[in-house]
PLY file of the C-alpha trace (Angstrom):
ply
format ascii 1.0
element vertex 308
property float x
property float y
property float z
element edge 307
property int vertex1
property int vertex2
end_header
140.30 177.30 -33.91
139.53 174.53 -31.79
137.21 171.49 -32.42
135.60 171.48 -28.64
135.49 173.95 -26.15
134.68 173.09 -22.73
133.50 175.45 -19.86
133.90 173.82 -16.45
135.95 171.56 -14.95
134.07 169.44 -12.79
133.79 165.70 -13.43
131.46 166.33 -16.45
133.66 168.90 -17.73
137.04 166.87 -17.40
135.36 163.62 -18.24
133.86 165.21 -21.96
137.75 166.75 -22.25
139.25 163.27 -21.54
137.01 161.74 -24.59
137.69 164.54 -27.04
141.12 164.80 -26.47
141.69 161.31 -26.81
139.54 161.38 -29.97
142.13 163.12 -31.64
140.07 166.67 -31.13
141.85 169.90 -30.43
140.11 170.66 -26.78
140.08 173.82 -24.78
138.88 173.29 -21.15
137.86 177.01 -19.87
138.16 175.48 -15.95
136.91 178.90 -14.04
138.95 180.71 -11.46
138.18 178.22 -9.14
138.82 174.88 -10.64
137.47 171.47 -9.93
133.55 172.19 -9.19
131.76 171.20 -6.12
133.84 168.34 -5.12
136.53 170.70 -4.23
134.12 171.28 -0.92
134.38 167.55 -0.55
136.84 165.92 1.90
136.25 162.28 1.39
134.59 160.75 -1.84
134.02 157.13 -1.23
131.16 156.15 -3.47
133.10 156.56 -6.81
134.05 153.37 -8.19
137.53 152.63 -8.37
138.89 154.04 -5.11
138.19 151.23 -2.51
139.98 153.24 0.17
138.08 156.74 -0.86
139.82 159.85 -1.80
139.52 163.03 -1.38
137.73 165.24 -3.76
140.48 167.70 -4.58
142.91 164.77 -5.27
140.26 163.45 -7.41
139.64 166.26 -9.52
143.50 166.69 -10.09
143.92 162.86 -11.14
140.54 163.62 -14.07
142.62 166.94 -15.54
145.80 165.43 -15.44
144.10 162.43 -17.41
142.47 164.98 -19.53
145.89 167.00 -20.08
147.96 163.85 -20.97
145.47 163.42 -24.26
146.01 166.95 -25.19
143.29 169.08 -23.22
144.61 172.93 -23.06
143.43 174.98 -20.00
142.44 178.55 -19.12
142.00 178.77 -15.47
139.62 181.72 -16.04
135.84 182.43 -15.71
134.17 182.99 -19.11
132.35 186.40 -19.29
130.44 186.25 -22.46
129.50 183.56 -25.49
128.07 183.92 -28.90
126.35 180.93 -30.27
124.96 182.39 -33.10
127.02 181.32 -36.27
128.43 178.02 -37.09
131.65 178.95 -35.24
131.13 179.86 -31.63
133.01 182.20 -29.90
133.64 181.95 -26.14
134.89 185.17 -24.60
137.32 185.21 -21.74
137.86 189.24 -20.77
139.11 190.51 -24.13
140.26 186.99 -25.38
138.03 185.50 -28.02
138.19 181.62 -28.51
136.74 180.10 -31.80
135.29 176.92 -31.65
133.28 174.00 -33.84
131.21 172.43 -30.43
130.80 173.63 -27.01
129.78 171.66 -24.20
128.60 173.74 -21.19
129.59 171.87 -18.06
129.33 174.56 -15.21
127.36 172.90 -12.59
125.30 174.36 -10.29
126.21 175.86 -6.68
124.28 174.60 -3.37
122.35 177.53 -1.46
123.87 178.46 1.75
122.37 180.42 4.60
125.38 182.62 5.01
125.55 182.67 8.71
128.65 182.64 10.91
130.50 179.42 11.07
129.37 178.08 7.57
132.12 178.12 5.79
134.77 177.46 8.50
132.71 173.84 9.35
132.06 173.08 5.25
133.49 169.83 5.17
133.69 169.95 9.21
130.33 168.65 10.05
128.48 171.24 7.55
127.39 169.40 3.93
125.17 170.36 1.39
124.56 166.49 -0.20
123.30 163.92 2.17
124.09 160.81 -0.28
127.69 162.59 -0.38
128.73 162.78 3.33
125.55 160.67 5.19
128.31 157.75 5.89
130.27 159.66 7.71
127.60 160.33 10.45
127.11 156.86 11.46
125.36 156.39 15.17
125.94 160.32 15.28
122.96 163.28 15.96
122.25 165.46 12.89
120.56 168.15 11.57
118.62 169.08 8.00
117.81 172.65 7.26
115.03 172.99 4.57
111.29 171.94 4.14
111.20 170.60 0.54
111.13 167.54 -1.10
115.17 167.19 -0.87
115.16 167.85 2.52
112.55 165.28 3.58
114.40 162.81 0.88
118.01 163.65 2.50
116.23 163.53 6.00
115.07 159.81 5.47
118.12 159.01 3.73
119.98 160.01 6.95
117.81 157.64 8.95
120.38 155.12 7.65
123.39 156.40 9.63
122.08 158.78 12.44
120.65 157.97 15.52
118.48 161.01 15.22
117.93 163.46 12.57
116.31 167.00 13.41
114.72 168.83 10.74
114.58 172.53 11.00
111.83 174.45 9.07
111.62 178.14 8.73
107.90 178.03 8.45
105.08 176.31 10.46
104.73 173.92 7.50
106.61 171.65 5.02
106.67 172.36 1.21
107.70 168.87 0.38
104.72 166.65 -1.22
102.40 164.70 0.93
103.59 161.65 0.49
107.48 162.94 1.55
105.79 164.73 4.39
103.95 162.07 5.86
107.08 159.36 5.31
109.26 161.83 7.06
106.58 162.76 9.94
106.09 158.88 10.69
109.50 158.27 11.08
111.00 157.50 14.64
114.26 159.14 13.62
112.95 162.34 12.43
112.24 165.04 14.81
110.80 168.72 13.57
111.34 171.76 15.24
109.05 174.66 13.31
109.71 178.32 12.69
113.59 177.80 13.44
116.38 179.31 11.67
119.63 178.67 12.55
121.90 181.91 13.31
125.09 180.50 14.19
127.04 177.25 13.32
129.47 176.55 16.32
132.56 174.15 17.53
136.27 174.05 17.86
137.64 171.95 15.17
134.54 170.33 14.10
130.87 171.49 14.44
129.48 170.62 17.94
126.31 172.67 18.13
124.18 175.26 16.02
122.69 178.13 17.72
118.74 178.76 16.80
116.13 181.35 16.39
112.41 180.92 16.59
110.92 183.58 14.46
107.65 183.27 16.31
108.46 183.47 19.66
111.48 185.07 19.31
113.46 182.88 21.65
117.19 181.43 21.15
118.48 178.25 21.76
121.28 175.41 21.13
120.79 172.34 19.45
123.86 169.78 20.22
124.58 168.08 16.43
127.72 166.36 14.93
126.44 167.04 11.38
123.79 169.34 9.36
123.02 169.13 5.77
121.70 172.41 4.32
118.96 171.25 1.67
117.40 174.57 0.78
118.33 174.19 -3.35
120.79 174.62 -5.82
121.59 177.68 -8.19
122.44 176.77 -11.75
125.70 178.58 -12.88
124.01 179.49 -15.89
123.62 183.58 -15.83
126.12 183.81 -18.89
124.14 181.87 -20.85
120.42 183.41 -20.57
118.97 184.59 -23.60
121.46 182.01 -25.49
120.04 178.84 -24.75
116.71 177.52 -23.49
116.57 176.58 -19.94
113.57 175.59 -17.10
112.12 178.36 -14.98
114.89 177.73 -12.56
117.85 178.02 -15.07
118.97 174.51 -15.64
119.88 173.96 -19.20
117.72 172.00 -21.56
118.57 169.10 -23.58
117.02 168.68 -26.98
118.29 166.00 -28.58
120.74 163.57 -26.64
123.10 165.87 -24.99
122.39 168.64 -27.56
120.95 171.73 -26.29
118.76 174.41 -28.09
121.56 175.59 -29.98
122.83 173.42 -32.57
126.57 172.13 -31.68
126.49 173.40 -27.92
126.46 170.46 -25.89
125.34 170.03 -22.04
126.62 167.51 -19.37
126.36 167.41 -15.34
124.46 169.74 -12.45
124.02 172.54 -14.75
121.54 170.22 -16.44
121.19 167.32 -14.06
119.18 168.27 -10.72
117.87 165.21 -9.68
121.46 162.82 -9.20
123.86 165.47 -8.48
126.58 162.77 -8.20
130.10 162.59 -9.50
129.51 159.34 -11.34
126.39 160.31 -13.08
128.19 164.03 -14.16
131.29 162.09 -15.29
128.55 160.08 -17.62
127.09 162.61 -18.81
130.07 164.20 -19.86
131.24 161.06 -21.71
127.70 161.38 -23.38
128.19 165.13 -24.35
132.08 164.48 -26.10
130.49 161.51 -27.77
127.38 163.63 -29.45
130.18 166.31 -30.12
132.60 164.17 -31.41
129.78 162.37 -33.74
128.33 165.95 -34.80
131.49 166.90 -35.81
132.07 164.28 -37.85
128.71 164.28 -39.59
129.04 168.41 -40.02
132.95 168.65 -40.65
132.83 169.54 -44.17
130.94 172.89 -43.56
133.82 174.22 -41.09
136.56 173.42 -43.67
0 1
1 2
2 3
3 4
4 5
5 6
6 7
7 8
8 9
9 10
10 11
11 12
12 13
13 14
14 15
15 16
16 17
17 18
18 19
19 20
20 21
21 22
22 23
23 24
24 25
25 26
26 27
27 28
28 29
29 30
30 31
31 32
32 33
33 34
34 35
35 36
36 37
37 38
38 39
39 40
40 41
41 42
42 43
43 44
44 45
45 46
46 47
47 48
48 49
49 50
50 51
51 52
52 53
53 54
54 55
55 56
56 57
57 58
58 59
59 60
60 61
61 62
62 63
63 64
64 65
65 66
66 67
67 68
68 69
69 70
70 71
71 72
72 73
73 74
74 75
75 76
76 77
77 78
78 79
79 80
80 81
81 82
82 83
83 84
84 85
85 86
86 87
87 88
88 89
89 90
90 91
91 92
92 93
93 94
94 95
95 96
96 97
97 98
98 99
99 100
100 101
101 102
102 103
103 104
104 105
105 106
106 107
107 108
108 109
109 110
110 111
111 112
112 113
113 114
114 115
115 116
116 117
117 118
118 119
119 120
120 121
121 122
122 123
123 124
124 125
125 126
126 127
127 128
128 129
129 130
130 131
131 132
132 133
133 134
134 135
135 136
136 137
137 138
138 139
139 140
140 141
141 142
142 143
143 144
144 145
145 146
146 147
147 148
148 149
149 150
150 151
151 152
152 153
153 154
154 155
155 156
156 157
157 158
158 159
159 160
160 161
161 162
162 163
163 164
164 165
165 166
166 167
167 168
168 169
169 170
170 171
171 172
172 173
173 174
174 175
175 176
176 177
177 178
178 179
179 180
180 181
181 182
182 183
183 184
184 185
185 186
186 187
187 188
188 189
189 190
190 191
191 192
192 193
193 194
194 195
195 196
196 197
197 198
198 199
199 200
200 201
201 202
202 203
203 204
204 205
205 206
206 207
207 208
208 209
209 210
210 211
211 212
212 213
213 214
214 215
215 216
216 217
217 218
218 219
219 220
220 221
221 222
222 223
223 224
224 225
225 226
226 227
227 228
228 229
229 230
230 231
231 232
232 233
233 234
234 235
235 236
236 237
237 238
238 239
239 240
240 241
241 242
242 243
243 244
244 245
245 246
246 247
247 248
248 249
249 250
250 251
251 252
252 253
253 254
254 255
255 256
256 257
257 258
258 259
259 260
260 261
261 262
262 263
263 264
264 265
265 266
266 267
267 268
268 269
269 270
270 271
271 272
272 273
273 274
274 275
275 276
276 277
277 278
278 279
279 280
280 281
281 282
282 283
283 284
284 285
285 286
286 287
287 288
288 289
289 290
290 291
291 292
292 293
293 294
294 295
295 296
296 297
297 298
298 299
299 300
300 301
301 302
302 303
303 304
304 305
305 306
306 307
C-alpha cells in the first residue's frame, strides 16, 4: 500500500515525487517504458533556473530522478495498462501487477504531433523541434520554417522573429485557422513569409537539417527550401488514453482540475502538460508537480482516518 502513486516521470511527476517522498509519504513513481518525458528529446535546456550554463534534457531528468530517489521514491519502469479509481483505495495496474494507493497524481504529459515524413526523427534536436519557446534561441541569425496554420503556429512564428532572420510559415491549406488578430500580426510582420497549399515531404541534410523537400498540393509541384531549423506546430495529444471514462477531460483529452490540483475523482490529482496546454514548459510543469504533491499530502492528512 502506497500513500502516493505518481504516473509519469517528466518534471511534473518527479517534482511531485520529491515533495511527497520528502514529506515521509510512501511513494511509487511509475515512470513509463521510456522515462523522462518530452525533455528527453531536448538537447540543451537554457531557460530552467539554476543552470546558468545550460543542461541537456536527459541530464536534467536524471538529476530530478536521483533527487526523488534520495528521499525514498520507488520506481517501476513500465507503462500503466489500466486504473481503477472507483474506491477509496485506488488501483493502478501494470500488466498483471496491481499497485494500491491512497492518492494518485497523473503527470503523463502530452506528445507533440509530428508529420511522420522521412528525416523527421533523424533530425529531431538537430534542427527539427516542436517547441519554439524551448529551442528558438539556438537559431539566432538563421532562417527557419514553421509548419502549421493555427494560433500556436502564429505565436511561434512571431516568437522566432526575435532570433531568426527569416521565418517561413508552411500552410497546408489556402487559409489560416488562427484567430484574426494572430493572423494579422503574423502577416504584417516583415520577417514572416507564407507558403500556401504547401506540405513537407522530407527533411534533408547531413549531420544537421539543411533543407526541406516541399510539395504544393494544388499545383502538384515539388520544390526545396533551405532552412537551418524547422518547428512543427500542428498541436499536441495528451497522454490520457487509459483515463478515458475514468476522469473528466476537455474535448481534446486534457485532464480537468476541479479543486486546486484535484481532478473529478477525490484523491486523484494532476500536474503538467497532461492538464496544461497553454504553457508547456519544464518550469511550469515542475511548479504544478509541487502543487499536486502538496494538495495530495494535505488531503491525505485530512482523510487519513478512513484509510486506517
